[in-house]
FITI-126301 format. One record per residue (C-alpha): residue number from 1; residue in one letter; x, y, z negated. Coordinates in steps of 0.25 Angstrom, whole numbers, plus 5000, padded with zeros to 4 digits. Layout:
<kolgu=NUM, votor=a, east=X, north=Y, up=Z>
...
***
This chain:
<kolgu=1, votor=m, east=5001, north=5000, up=4999>
<kolgu=2, votor=n, east=5003, north=5015, up=5003>
<kolgu=3, votor=e, east=5013, north=5021, up=4990>
<kolgu=4, votor=h, east=5005, north=5033, up=4991>
<kolgu=5, votor=v, east=4991, north=5025, up=4990>
<kolgu=6, votor=d, east=4985, north=5030, up=4976>
<kolgu=7, votor=v, east=4977, north=5014, up=4973>
<kolgu=8, votor=n, east=4971, north=5019, up=4963>
<kolgu=9, votor=s, east=4965, north=5033, up=4969>
<kolgu=10, votor=p, east=4948, north=5031, up=4971>
<kolgu=11, votor=r, east=4953, north=5030, up=4988>
<kolgu=12, votor=t, east=4960, north=5019, up=4987>
<kolgu=13, votor=a, east=4950, north=5010, up=4978>
<kolgu=14, votor=d, east=4941, north=5015, up=4987>
<kolgu=15, votor=r, east=4949, north=5010, up=5000>
<kolgu=16, votor=l, east=4953, north=4997, up=4995>
<kolgu=17, votor=h, east=4940, north=4992, up=4986>
<kolgu=18, votor=h, east=4931, north=5002, up=4991>
<kolgu=19, votor=v, east=4920, north=4997, up=5004>
<kolgu=20, votor=h, east=4912, north=5006, up=5008>
<kolgu=21, votor=g, east=4899, north=5006, up=5018>
<kolgu=22, votor=q, east=4897, north=5015, up=5031>
<kolgu=23, votor=t, east=4910, north=5014, up=5031>
<kolgu=24, votor=n, east=4923, north=5012, up=5041>
<kolgu=25, votor=a, east=4927, north=4999, up=5034>
<kolgu=26, votor=r, east=4942, north=4999, up=5041>
<kolgu=27, votor=l, east=4944, north=5014, up=5039>
<kolgu=28, votor=h, east=4940, north=5013, up=5025>
<kolgu=29, votor=a, east=4949, north=5004, up=5020>
<kolgu=30, votor=d, east=4960, north=5011, up=5027>
<kolgu=31, votor=e, east=4958, north=5024, up=5026>
<kolgu=32, votor=g, east=4949, north=5026, up=5013>
<kolgu=33, votor=p, east=4937, north=5034, up=5009>
<kolgu=34, votor=t, east=4935, north=5048, up=5018>
<kolgu=35, votor=a, east=4931, north=5055, up=5005>
<kolgu=36, votor=m, east=4929, north=5052, up=4991>
<kolgu=37, votor=a, east=4920, north=5060, up=4982>
<kolgu=38, votor=v, east=4923, north=5061, up=4968>
<kolgu=39, votor=r, east=4913, north=5073, up=4965>
<kolgu=40, votor=g, east=4899, north=5078, up=4969>
<kolgu=41, votor=h, east=4891, north=5092, up=4964>
<kolgu=42, votor=g, east=4881, north=5097, up=4972>
<kolgu=43, votor=v, east=4881, north=5096, up=4985>
<kolgu=44, votor=r, east=4896, north=5094, up=4986>
<kolgu=45, votor=i, east=4904, north=5082, up=4984>
<kolgu=46, votor=e, east=4921, north=5083, up=4981>
<kolgu=47, votor=t, east=4931, north=5073, up=4985>
<kolgu=48, votor=d, east=4944, north=5066, up=4979>
<kolgu=49, votor=d, east=4950, north=5077, up=4989>
<kolgu=50, votor=g, east=4945, north=5087, up=4982>
<kolgu=51, votor=q, east=4935, north=5091, up=4993>
<kolgu=52, votor=s, east=4921, north=5097, up=4990>
<kolgu=53, votor=i, east=4911, north=5093, up=5002>
<kolgu=54, votor=i, east=4896, north=5096, up=5004>
<kolgu=55, votor=d, east=4890, north=5085, up=5005>
<kolgu=56, votor=g, east=4882, north=5086, up=5018>
<kolgu=57, votor=f, east=4876, north=5072, up=5018>
<kolgu=58, votor=s, east=4870, north=5070, up=5004>
<kolgu=59, votor=g, east=4882, north=5059, up=5002>
<kolgu=60, votor=l, east=4874, north=5049, up=5011>
<kolgu=61, votor=g, east=4861, north=5057, up=5011>
<kolgu=62, votor=c, east=4856, north=5055, up=4996>
<kolgu=63, votor=v, east=4864, north=5066, up=4987>
<kolgu=64, votor=s, east=4852, north=5076, up=4987>
<kolgu=65, votor=l, east=4854, north=5082, up=4976>
<kolgu=66, votor=g, east=4870, north=5082, up=4976>
<kolgu=67, votor=y, east=4880, north=5077, up=4968>
<kolgu=68, votor=h, east=4875, north=5083, up=4955>
<kolgu=69, votor=n, east=4864, north=5084, up=4947>
<kolgu=70, votor=d, east=4862, north=5083, up=4931>
<kolgu=71, votor=r, east=4850, north=5079, up=4932>
<kolgu=72, votor=l, east=4851, north=5065, up=4940>
<kolgu=73, votor=a, east=4863, north=5063, up=4933>
<kolgu=74, votor=q, east=4857, north=5065, up=4920>
<kolgu=75, votor=a, east=4843, north=5056, up=4922>
<kolgu=76, votor=a, east=4854, north=5046, up=4927>
<kolgu=77, votor=m, east=4861, north=5047, up=4914>
<kolgu=78, votor=a, east=4849, north=5047, up=4906>
<kolgu=79, votor=q, east=4842, north=5033, up=4912>
<kolgu=80, votor=m, east=4858, north=5026, up=4912>
<kolgu=81, votor=q, east=4857, north=5029, up=4897>
<kolgu=82, votor=e, east=4841, north=5025, up=4895>
<kolgu=83, votor=l, east=4838, north=5014, up=4905>
<kolgu=84, votor=p, east=4851, north=5011, up=4915>
<kolgu=85, votor=f, east=4845, north=4997, up=4922>
<kolgu=86, votor=a, east=4833, north=4993, up=4922>
<kolgu=87, votor=p, east=4828, north=4982, up=4932>
<kolgu=88, votor=t, east=4816, north=4983, up=4941>
<kolgu=89, votor=f, east=4814, north=4969, up=4944>
<kolgu=90, votor=y, east=4802, north=4959, up=4939>
<kolgu=91, votor=g, east=4793, north=4971, up=4933>
<kolgu=92, votor=r, east=4804, north=4978, up=4926>
<kolgu=93, votor=s, east=4804, north=4993, up=4928>
<kolgu=94, votor=h, east=4808, north=5005, up=4920>
<kolgu=95, votor=p, east=4803, north=5020, up=4920>
<kolgu=96, votor=k, east=4811, north=5026, up=4928>
<kolgu=97, votor=v, east=4808, north=5019, up=4941>
<kolgu=98, votor=a, east=4794, north=5019, up=4937>
<kolgu=99, votor=e, east=4795, north=5033, up=4936>
<kolgu=100, votor=l, east=4802, north=5034, up=4949>
<kolgu=101, votor=a, east=4792, north=5026, up=4957>
<kolgu=102, votor=g, east=4782, north=5035, up=4956>
<kolgu=103, votor=v, east=4787, north=5047, up=4956>
<kolgu=104, votor=l, east=4794, north=5043, up=4969>
<kolgu=105, votor=t, east=4781, north=5038, up=4977>
<kolgu=106, votor=s, east=4776, north=5050, up=4971>
<kolgu=107, votor=k, east=4783, north=5058, up=4978>
<kolgu=108, votor=a, east=4783, north=5047, up=4992>
<kolgu=109, votor=a, east=4779, north=5055, up=5006>
<kolgu=110, votor=v, east=4766, north=5044, up=5006>
<kolgu=111, votor=p, east=4759, north=5038, up=4997>
<kolgu=112, votor=f, east=4768, north=5028, up=4990>
<kolgu=113, votor=e, east=4764, north=5019, up=4977>
<kolgu=114, votor=k, east=4776, north=5012, up=4977>
<kolgu=115, votor=a, east=4792, north=5011, up=4976>
<kolgu=116, votor=m, east=4804, north=5003, up=4974>
<kolgu=117, votor=f, east=4817, north=5006, up=4969>
<kolgu=118, votor=q, east=4831, north=5002, up=4977>
<kolgu=119, votor=c, east=4844, north=5006, up=4977>
<kolgu=120, votor=s, east=4848, north=5012, up=4990>
<kolgu=121, votor=g, east=4841, north=5016, up=5001>
<kolgu=122, votor=s, east=4844, north=5003, up=5009>
<kolgu=123, votor=e, east=4839, north=4993, up=4999>
<kolgu=124, votor=a, east=4825, north=5001, up=4998>
<kolgu=125, votor=n, east=4825, north=5000, up=5015>
<kolgu=126, votor=d, east=4826, north=4986, up=5015>
<kolgu=127, votor=a, east=4817, north=4984, up=5003>
<kolgu=128, votor=m, east=4806, north=4990, up=5011>
<kolgu=129, votor=i, east=4811, north=4981, up=5023>
<kolgu=130, votor=k, east=4808, north=4969, up=5015>
<kolgu=131, votor=f, east=4794, north=4975, up=5008>
<kolgu=132, votor=i, east=4790, north=4975, up=5024>
<kolgu=133, votor=w, east=4791, north=4964, up=5027>
<kolgu=134, votor=a, east=4787, north=4958, up=5014>
<kolgu=135, votor=r, east=4775, north=4965, up=5017>
<kolgu=136, votor=n, east=4772, north=4960, up=5030>
<kolgu=137, votor=i, east=4774, north=4948, up=5025>
<kolgu=138, votor=a, east=4764, north=4949, up=5015>
<kolgu=139, votor=l, east=4755, north=4953, up=5023>
<kolgu=140, votor=g, east=4756, north=4943, up=5033>
<kolgu=141, votor=q, east=4763, north=4949, up=5043>
<kolgu=142, votor=p, east=4779, north=4944, up=5043>
<kolgu=143, votor=q, east=4781, north=4947, up=5057>
<kolgu=144, votor=r, east=4782, north=4960, up=5055>
<kolgu=145, votor=r, east=4796, north=4962, up=5051>
<kolgu=146, votor=k, east=4804, north=4971, up=5062>
<kolgu=147, votor=m, east=4808, north=4983, up=5057>
<kolgu=148, votor=i, east=4808, north=4995, up=5065>
<kolgu=149, votor=s, east=4819, north=5006, up=5062>
<kolgu=150, votor=r, east=4827, north=5015, up=5071>
<kolgu=151, votor=w, east=4842, north=5015, up=5076>
<kolgu=152, votor=r, east=4853, north=5025, up=5067>
<kolgu=153, votor=g, east=4841, north=5023, up=5054>
<kolgu=154, votor=y, east=4847, north=5019, up=5043>
<kolgu=155, votor=y, east=4841, north=5011, up=5033>
<kolgu=156, votor=g, east=4852, north=5006, up=5023>
<kolgu=157, votor=n, east=4862, north=4995, up=5024>
<kolgu=158, votor=t, east=4855, north=4982, up=5018>
<kolgu=159, votor=v, east=4853, north=4973, up=5027>
<kolgu=160, votor=a, east=4839, north=4975, up=5031>
<kolgu=161, votor=s, east=4840, north=4990, up=5031>
<kolgu=162, votor=v, east=4850, north=4991, up=5039>
<kolgu=163, votor=a, east=4846, north=4982, up=5052>
<kolgu=164, votor=l, east=4834, north=4992, up=5048>
<kolgu=165, votor=s, east=4846, north=5005, up=5051>
<kolgu=166, votor=g, east=4848, north=5006, up=5062>
<kolgu=167, votor=q, east=4863, north=5010, up=5062>
<kolgu=168, votor=p, east=4873, north=4998, up=5069>
<kolgu=169, votor=h, east=4884, north=4999, up=5063>
<kolgu=170, votor=m, east=4876, north=4995, up=5051>
<kolgu=171, votor=h, east=4872, north=4984, up=5057>
<kolgu=172, votor=a, east=4885, north=4979, up=5064>
<kolgu=173, votor=g, east=4893, north=4968, up=5059>
<kolgu=174, votor=f, east=4882, north=4966, up=5050>
<kolgu=175, votor=g, east=4873, north=4956, up=5058>
<kolgu=176, votor=l, east=4863, north=4968, up=5058>
<kolgu=177, votor=p, east=4851, north=4971, up=5061>
<kolgu=178, votor=m, east=4843, north=4960, up=5060>
<kolgu=179, votor=d, east=4832, north=4957, up=5066>
<kolgu=180, votor=d, east=4819, north=4963, up=5066>
<kolgu=181, votor=f, east=4825, north=4978, up=5064>
<kolgu=182, votor=l, east=4820, north=4984, up=5076>
<kolgu=183, votor=k, east=4825, north=4998, up=5080>
<kolgu=184, votor=l, east=4819, north=5013, up=5087>
<kolgu=185, votor=s, east=4828, north=5023, up=5093>
<kolgu=186, votor=t, east=4834, north=5034, up=5084>
<kolgu=187, votor=p, east=4826, north=5049, up=5085>
<kolgu=188, votor=n, east=4837, north=5056, up=5088>
<kolgu=189, votor=y, east=4832, north=5067, up=5099>
<kolgu=190, votor=y, east=4844, north=5072, up=5101>
<kolgu=191, votor=l, east=4850, north=5060, up=5106>
<kolgu=192, votor=n, east=4841, north=5051, up=5110>
<kolgu=193, votor=a, east=4832, north=5061, up=5118>
<kolgu=194, votor=e, east=4830, north=5059, up=5133>
<kolgu=195, votor=d, east=4834, north=5070, up=5141>
<kolgu=196, votor=g, east=4822, north=5080, up=5140>
<kolgu=197, votor=e, east=4815, north=5072, up=5131>
<kolgu=198, votor=s, east=4806, north=5079, up=5119>
<kolgu=199, votor=e, east=4807, north=5076, up=5106>
<kolgu=200, votor=e, east=4792, north=5073, up=5106>
<kolgu=201, votor=e, east=4796, north=5064, up=5117>
<kolgu=202, votor=f, east=4807, north=5059, up=5113>
<kolgu=203, votor=s, east=4800, north=5054, up=5099>
<kolgu=204, votor=a, east=4788, north=5048, up=5108>
<kolgu=205, votor=r, east=4799, north=5042, up=5115>
<kolgu=206, votor=l, east=4804, north=5035, up=5102>
<kolgu=207, votor=g, east=4789, north=5034, up=5098>
<kolgu=208, votor=a, east=4787, north=5025, up=5111>
<kolgu=209, votor=e, east=4800, north=5017, up=5108>
<kolgu=210, votor=f, east=4794, north=5015, up=5094>
<kolgu=211, votor=e, east=4783, north=5009, up=5098>
<kolgu=212, votor=q, east=4788, north=5001, up=5107>
<kolgu=213, votor=t, east=4798, north=4993, up=5098>
<kolgu=214, votor=v, east=4786, north=4988, up=5090>
<kolgu=215, votor=l, east=4778, north=4983, up=5101>
<kolgu=216, votor=e, east=4790, north=4975, up=5106>
<kolgu=217, votor=a, east=4793, north=4968, up=5093>
<kolgu=218, votor=g, east=4778, north=4967, up=5089>
<kolgu=219, votor=p, east=4770, north=4976, up=5080>
<kolgu=220, votor=d, east=4766, north=4966, up=5072>
<kolgu=221, votor=t, east=4782, north=4964, up=5069>
<kolgu=222, votor=i, east=4785, north=4977, up=5065>
<kolgu=223, votor=a, east=4786, north=4977, up=5050>
<kolgu=224, votor=a, east=4791, north=4993, up=5049>
<kolgu=225, votor=f, east=4797, north=5005, up=5055>
<kolgu=226, votor=f, east=4808, north=5011, up=5046>
<kolgu=227, votor=a, east=4813, north=5028, up=5049>
<kolgu=228, votor=e, east=4819, north=5037, up=5040>
<kolgu=229, votor=p, east=4811, north=5052, up=5042>
<kolgu=230, votor=m, east=4824, north=5055, up=5048>
<kolgu=231, votor=q, east=4834, north=5048, up=5054>
<kolgu=232, votor=s, east=4848, north=5050, up=5044>
<kolgu=233, votor=g, east=4857, north=5038, up=5048>
<kolgu=234, votor=g, east=4856, north=5041, up=5062>
<kolgu=235, votor=g, east=4862, north=5056, up=5058>
<kolgu=236, votor=a, east=4850, north=5062, up=5053>
<kolgu=237, votor=i, east=4841, north=5062, up=5064>
<kolgu=238, votor=h, east=4829, north=5071, up=5063>
<kolgu=239, votor=p, east=4816, north=5064, up=5070>
<kolgu=240, votor=p, east=4812, north=5073, up=5082>
<kolgu=241, votor=t, east=4798, north=5079, up=5084>
<kolgu=242, votor=g, east=4789, north=5069, up=5086>
<kolgu=243, votor=y, east=4796, north=5057, up=5082>
<kolgu=244, votor=w, east=4790, north=5053, up=5069>
<kolgu=245, votor=e, east=4776, north=5057, up=5074>
<kolgu=246, votor=a, east=4780, north=5046, up=5087>
<kolgu=247, votor=m, east=4786, north=5034, up=5079>
<kolgu=248, votor=q, east=4774, north=5035, up=5067>
<kolgu=249, votor=t, east=4763, north=5033, up=5077>
<kolgu=250, votor=v, east=4770, north=5021, up=5081>
<kolgu=251, votor=i, east=4770, north=5018, up=5066>
<kolgu=252, votor=r, east=4757, north=5020, up=5065>
<kolgu=253, votor=k, east=4751, north=5013, up=5078>
<kolgu=254, votor=y, east=4760, north=5000, up=5073>
<kolgu=255, votor=d, east=4754, north=4998, up=5060>
<kolgu=256, votor=i, east=4771, north=5000, up=5056>
<kolgu=257, votor=h, east=4776, north=5001, up=5042>
<kolgu=258, votor=f, east=4785, north=5015, up=5041>
<kolgu=259, votor=h, east=4795, north=5016, up=5032>
<kolgu=260, votor=v, east=4801, north=5029, up=5030>
<kolgu=261, votor=d, east=4816, north=5030, up=5026>
<kolgu=262, votor=e, east=4819, north=5041, up=5016>
<kolgu=263, votor=t, east=4832, north=5036, up=5010>
<kolgu=264, votor=v, east=4838, north=5050, up=5016>
<kolgu=265, votor=c, east=4825, north=5060, up=5020>
<kolgu=266, votor=g, east=4819, north=5059, up=5007>
<kolgu=267, votor=f, east=4819, north=5069, up=4994>
<kolgu=268, votor=g, east=4821, north=5080, up=5003>
<kolgu=269, votor=r, east=4831, north=5078, up=5012>
<kolgu=270, votor=t, east=4820, north=5083, up=5023>
<kolgu=271, votor=g, east=4815, north=5095, up=5017>
<kolgu=272, votor=h, east=4805, north=5086, up=5012>
<kolgu=273, votor=y, east=4804, north=5076, up=5001>
<kolgu=274, votor=w, east=4803, north=5064, up=5011>
<kolgu=275, votor=g, east=4808, north=5064, up=5024>
<kolgu=276, votor=a, east=4793, north=5057, up=5028>
<kolgu=277, votor=q, east=4788, north=5070, up=5024>
<kolgu=278, votor=a, east=4796, north=5079, up=5034>
<kolgu=279, votor=f, east=4793, north=5069, up=5046>
<kolgu=280, votor=d, east=4780, north=5067, up=5044>
<kolgu=281, votor=l, east=4781, north=5052, up=5041>
<kolgu=282, votor=t, east=4772, north=5043, up=5035>
<kolgu=283, votor=p, east=4777, north=5031, up=5029>
<kolgu=284, votor=d, east=4773, north=5016, up=5024>
<kolgu=285, votor=s, east=4785, north=5015, up=5015>
<kolgu=286, votor=t, east=4798, north=5024, up=5014>
<kolgu=287, votor=t, east=4811, north=5022, up=5006>
<kolgu=288, votor=c, east=4820, north=5032, up=4999>
<kolgu=289, votor=a, east=4835, north=5034, up=4992>
<kolgu=290, votor=k, east=4849, north=5043, up=4992>
<kolgu=291, votor=a, east=4838, north=5055, up=4989>
<kolgu=292, votor=l, east=4830, north=5047, up=4977>
<kolgu=293, votor=t, east=4840, north=5049, up=4967>
<kolgu=294, votor=a, east=4849, north=5060, up=4976>
<kolgu=295, votor=a, east=4859, north=5049, up=4975>
<kolgu=296, votor=f, east=4863, north=5049, up=4962>
<kolgu=297, votor=f, east=4857, north=5033, up=4961>
<kolgu=298, votor=p, east=4858, north=5023, up=4971>
<kolgu=299, votor=m, east=4841, north=5022, up=4972>
<kolgu=300, votor=s, east=4829, north=5021, up=4983>
<kolgu=301, votor=a, east=4817, north=5019, up=4982>
<kolgu=302, votor=i, east=4806, north=5013, up=4995>
<kolgu=303, votor=m, east=4790, north=5019, up=4993>
<kolgu=304, votor=f, east=4779, north=5011, up=5000>
<kolgu=305, votor=r, east=4763, north=5010, up=4998>
<kolgu=306, votor=q, east=4755, north=5004, up=4990>
<kolgu=307, votor=e, east=4749, north=4995, up=5000>
<kolgu=308, votor=f, east=4763, north=4991, up=5003>
<kolgu=309, votor=f, east=4765, north=4985, up=4989>
<kolgu=310, votor=d, east=4754, north=4978, up=4988>
<kolgu=311, votor=d, east=4758, north=4971, up=5001>
<kolgu=312, votor=l, east=4771, north=4969, up=4993>
<kolgu=313, votor=m, east=4765, north=4962, up=4981>
<kolgu=314, votor=q, east=4759, north=4950, up=4991>
<kolgu=315, votor=t, east=4776, north=4947, up=4994>
<kolgu=316, votor=s, east=4776, north=4947, up=4978>
<kolgu=317, votor=d, east=4765, north=4940, up=4975>
<kolgu=318, votor=a, east=4770, north=4928, up=4985>
<kolgu=319, votor=a, east=4784, north=4928, up=4979>
<kolgu=320, votor=g, east=4782, north=4933, up=4965>
<kolgu=321, votor=v, east=4789, north=4944, up=4965>
<kolgu=322, votor=l, east=4792, north=4956, up=4974>
<kolgu=323, votor=g, east=4806, north=4951, up=4979>
<kolgu=324, votor=h, east=4816, north=4964, up=4981>
<kolgu=325, votor=g, east=4823, north=4971, up=4972>
<kolgu=326, votor=f, east=4836, north=4977, up=4969>
<kolgu=327, votor=t, east=4843, north=4976, up=4954>
<kolgu=328, votor=y, east=4844, north=4992, up=4952>
<kolgu=329, votor=a, east=4832, north=4994, up=4960>
<kolgu=330, votor=g, east=4824, north=5005, up=4952>
<kolgu=331, votor=h, east=4837, north=5007, up=4943>
<kolgu=332, votor=p, east=4834, north=5018, up=4931>
<kolgu=333, votor=v, east=4845, north=5026, up=4933>
<kolgu=334, votor=g, east=4839, north=5029, up=4949>
<kolgu=335, votor=a, east=4827, north=5030, up=4946>
<kolgu=336, votor=a, east=4830, north=5043, up=4933>
<kolgu=337, votor=v, east=4839, north=5048, up=4945>
<kolgu=338, votor=a, east=4828, north=5047, up=4957>
<kolgu=339, votor=l, east=4815, north=5053, up=4945>
<kolgu=340, votor=e, east=4826, north=5064, up=4943>
<kolgu=341, votor=a, east=4831, north=5067, up=4959>
<kolgu=342, votor=i, east=4817, north=5068, up=4961>
<kolgu=343, votor=k, east=4813, north=5079, up=4949>
<kolgu=344, votor=v, east=4824, north=5087, up=4953>
<kolgu=345, votor=y, east=4819, north=5086, up=4970>
<kolgu=346, votor=d, east=4808, north=5093, up=4962>
<kolgu=347, votor=d, east=4812, north=5101, up=4953>
<kolgu=348, votor=i, east=4823, north=5108, up=4961>
<kolgu=349, votor=d, east=4813, north=5110, up=4974>
<kolgu=350, votor=l, east=4822, north=5100, up=4984>
<kolgu=351, votor=i, east=4813, north=5099, up=4995>
<kolgu=352, votor=g, east=4811, north=5115, up=4993>
<kolgu=353, votor=h, east=4828, north=5117, up=4994>
<kolgu=354, votor=v, east=4829, north=5107, up=5005>
<kolgu=355, votor=r, east=4819, north=5116, up=5014>
<kolgu=356, votor=r, east=4826, north=5129, up=5010>
<kolgu=357, votor=v, east=4838, north=5123, up=5012>
<kolgu=358, votor=s, east=4836, north=5113, up=5024>
<kolgu=359, votor=v, east=4836, north=5129, up=5033>
<kolgu=360, votor=p, east=4851, north=5135, up=5033>
<kolgu=361, votor=f, east=4853, north=5119, up=5032>
<kolgu=362, votor=l, east=4847, north=5116, up=5046>
<kolgu=363, votor=a, east=4850, north=5128, up=5051>
<kolgu=364, votor=g, east=4864, north=5126, up=5047>
<kolgu=365, votor=c, east=4863, north=5113, up=5056>
<kolgu=366, votor=e, east=4856, north=5118, up=5066>
<kolgu=367, votor=a, east=4867, north=5130, up=5069>
<kolgu=368, votor=l, east=4874, north=5119, up=5074>
<kolgu=369, votor=m, east=4867, north=5115, up=5087>
<kolgu=370, votor=d, east=4877, north=5127, up=5092>
<kolgu=371, votor=h, east=4892, north=5117, up=5088>
<kolgu=372, votor=p, east=4896, north=5111, up=5100>
<kolgu=373, votor=l, east=4897, north=5099, up=5095>
<kolgu=374, votor=v, east=4883, north=5100, up=5089>
<kolgu=375, votor=g, east=4871, north=5094, up=5098>
<kolgu=376, votor=d, east=4860, north=5092, up=5089>
<kolgu=377, votor=v, east=4854, north=5096, up=5075>
<kolgu=378, votor=r, east=4842, north=5091, up=5068>
<kolgu=379, votor=g, east=4837, north=5090, up=5052>
<kolgu=380, votor=i, east=4829, north=5093, up=5043>
<kolgu=381, votor=g, east=4829, north=5097, up=5027>
<kolgu=382, votor=l, east=4844, north=5094, up=5025>
<kolgu=383, votor=f, east=4845, north=5081, up=5033>
<kolgu=384, votor=c, east=4851, north=5085, up=5049>
<kolgu=385, votor=g, east=4858, north=5079, up=5058>
<kolgu=386, votor=i, east=4867, north=5086, up=5069>
<kolgu=387, votor=q, east=4871, north=5078, up=5082>
<kolgu=388, votor=l, east=4886, north=5079, up=5086>
<kolgu=389, votor=v, east=4886, north=5080, up=5103>
<kolgu=390, votor=q, east=4897, north=5080, up=5114>
<kolgu=391, votor=d, east=4888, north=5087, up=5123>
<kolgu=392, votor=k, east=4874, north=5097, up=5120>
<kolgu=393, votor=t, east=4870, north=5095, up=5133>
<kolgu=394, votor=t, east=4868, north=5081, up=5135>
<kolgu=395, votor=r, east=4870, north=5076, up=5120>
<kolgu=396, votor=a, east=4881, north=5069, up=5123>
<kolgu=397, votor=l, east=4888, north=5064, up=5110>
<kolgu=398, votor=w, east=4902, north=5061, up=5108>
<kolgu=399, votor=d, east=4910, north=5051, up=5111>
<kolgu=400, votor=p, east=4908, north=5041, up=5097>
<kolgu=401, votor=a, east=4923, north=5039, up=5095>
<kolgu=402, votor=l, east=4927, north=5053, up=5092>
<kolgu=403, votor=k, east=4916, north=5052, up=5079>
<kolgu=404, votor=v, east=4915, north=5066, up=5081>
<kolgu=405, votor=g, east=4902, north=5066, up=5071>
<kolgu=406, votor=t, east=4913, north=5058, up=5062>
<kolgu=407, votor=m, east=4923, north=5071, up=5067>
<kolgu=408, votor=v, east=4912, north=5082, up=5061>
<kolgu=409, votor=q, east=4909, north=5074, up=5047>
<kolgu=410, votor=d, east=4923, north=5074, up=5046>
<kolgu=411, votor=r, east=4926, north=5088, up=5048>
<kolgu=412, votor=a, east=4916, north=5091, up=5041>
<kolgu=413, votor=h, east=4919, north=5082, up=5028>
<kolgu=414, votor=a, east=4933, north=5090, up=5027>
<kolgu=415, votor=r, east=4927, north=5103, up=5026>
<kolgu=416, votor=g, east=4918, north=5099, up=5015>
<kolgu=417, votor=l, east=4906, north=5093, up=5022>
<kolgu=418, votor=y, east=4900, north=5079, up=5022>
<kolgu=419, votor=l, east=4893, north=5076, up=5034>
<kolgu=420, votor=r, east=4890, north=5065, up=5040>
<kolgu=421, votor=s, east=4891, north=5059, up=5054>
<kolgu=422, votor=i, east=4882, north=5047, up=5061>
<kolgu=423, votor=p, east=4884, north=5043, up=5074>
<kolgu=424, votor=p, east=4882, north=5048, up=5084>
<kolgu=425, votor=d, east=4888, north=5061, up=5079>
<kolgu=426, votor=r, east=4878, north=5065, up=5070>
<kolgu=427, votor=i, east=4882, north=5074, up=5058>
<kolgu=428, votor=s, east=4869, north=5073, up=5047>
<kolgu=429, votor=f, east=4873, north=5082, up=5037>
<kolgu=430, votor=m, east=4861, north=5080, up=5026>
<kolgu=431, votor=p, east=4866, north=5087, up=5013>
<kolgu=432, votor=p, east=4860, north=5086, up=5000>
<kolgu=433, votor=l, east=4847, north=5093, up=4997>
<kolgu=434, votor=i, east=4851, north=5103, up=4988>
<kolgu=435, votor=i, east=4862, north=5110, up=4996>
<kolgu=436, votor=n, east=4861, north=5126, up=4996>
<kolgu=437, votor=e, east=4862, north=5135, up=5008>
<kolgu=438, votor=d, east=4875, north=5140, up=5005>
<kolgu=439, votor=e, east=4880, north=5123, up=5005>
<kolgu=440, votor=i, east=4871, north=5122, up=5019>
<kolgu=441, votor=a, east=4880, north=5135, up=5024>
<kolgu=442, votor=e, east=4894, north=5127, up=5021>
<kolgu=443, votor=a, east=4889, north=5114, up=5025>
<kolgu=444, votor=t, east=4883, north=5118, up=5040>
<kolgu=445, votor=a, east=4897, north=5128, up=5040>
<kolgu=446, votor=i, east=4905, north=5116, up=5037>
<kolgu=447, votor=l, east=4899, north=5108, up=5048>
<kolgu=448, votor=k, east=4899, north=5119, up=5059>
<kolgu=449, votor=a, east=4915, north=5119, up=5053>
<kolgu=450, votor=a, east=4915, north=5103, up=5055>
<kolgu=451, votor=l, east=4911, north=5105, up=5070>
<kolgu=452, votor=d, east=4920, north=5115, up=5074>
<kolgu=453, votor=d, east=4933, north=5107, up=5070>
<kolgu=454, votor=v, east=4927, north=5094, up=5078>
<kolgu=455, votor=w, east=4921, north=5102, up=5090>
<kolgu=456, votor=a, east=4936, north=5107, up=5090>
<kolgu=457, votor=e, east=4943, north=5093, up=5091>
<kolgu=458, votor=v, east=4933, north=5089, up=5102>
<kolgu=459, votor=k, east=4929, north=5100, up=5110>
<kolgu=460, votor=g, east=4939, north=5096, up=5120>
<kolgu=461, votor=r, east=4931, north=5082, up=5122>
<kolgu=462, votor=v, east=4917, north=5087, up=5128>
***
């Protein structure tokens, strides 16, 4: 080993012993972590090399209240001292999870009476897939197993949820996706519209694709359609005009269970409490996670109607138990933190704040349309996708080998702003929901400077 390597340093320990998800495994084994956060406050994180960075991606879309909140920390500590763990198996419960189930369902976008808790968005979606299958079996329709979702959608990394996801790099090498998981086109109007096609015409075409997929598969084989209100995994893709009206027309026509994944959009990201409210969606069930606890504790939930639960009870009757659950599901500390987070959201009028600051945020992002690298900017609330292109006229993308999006991400990071580049060269910008106007101005100025840095490097390749 190189004599200058500090074998006791956290970076070395991380490189030698820690396996990272969604990371180039070989590059990490050779070079170690790209950044190591050591503390945080407000919308900023500080790294081990002393850099202060505005988190323009809210951790992983989850740090809604930033990196310091006394109320959430105190709620966690108080619960740890009173009751640090209690199972929710075998009919056992505890006060905080019972209260949370009632509070959460009371705030749902549509009337939901039932909630069940898991530990992550992946687990929540995976559980919902199982429950939809179980319900169909209980109803005497076991053939209804096919799940429809969209390319570039993201629903998690458990086996079923990643099969549902439209992320080819998460399928490669794992023998995925499984059968019965069907995909529709990504609703990216800017990149996927035909020449001269309006947003409404594009949306109608995608609605027709949805109906054709249902007909080819057989309507009596379709179990559900899963979707995010605004597609996060594809790079903050804002649905075009008429899209959700076209999709919900097909859903209603063929009586398809509509599951809305609010893992990213829920709790204010779009300037509405739920993404379903932002886009006028009527879900049959929903999942939430991330901002449920403001990322202070791993927790997620699924919510559905009483009639769905009534059918699930038939499954429980037949087996003697509803055979699903996780050890830490409904954890008392997580429930306490979630309850306090929801109270904080109400007390500080988080939705009102997001709506106010989204005006300068979106204006700052849209001003980047003048930049030679930027082809399209679309967003809502504090959630914006920025498409980088080589040619604005033809919408031609850069050679993927150049990794222009990653270049912008890295230059922004060096200047003090964390963003995420998502293929094909899309910048996803979604800061903590407590960000203020001065911080927005600083962040958008850094992004503009990073774009300038990259343009200076690549303009000769146009």
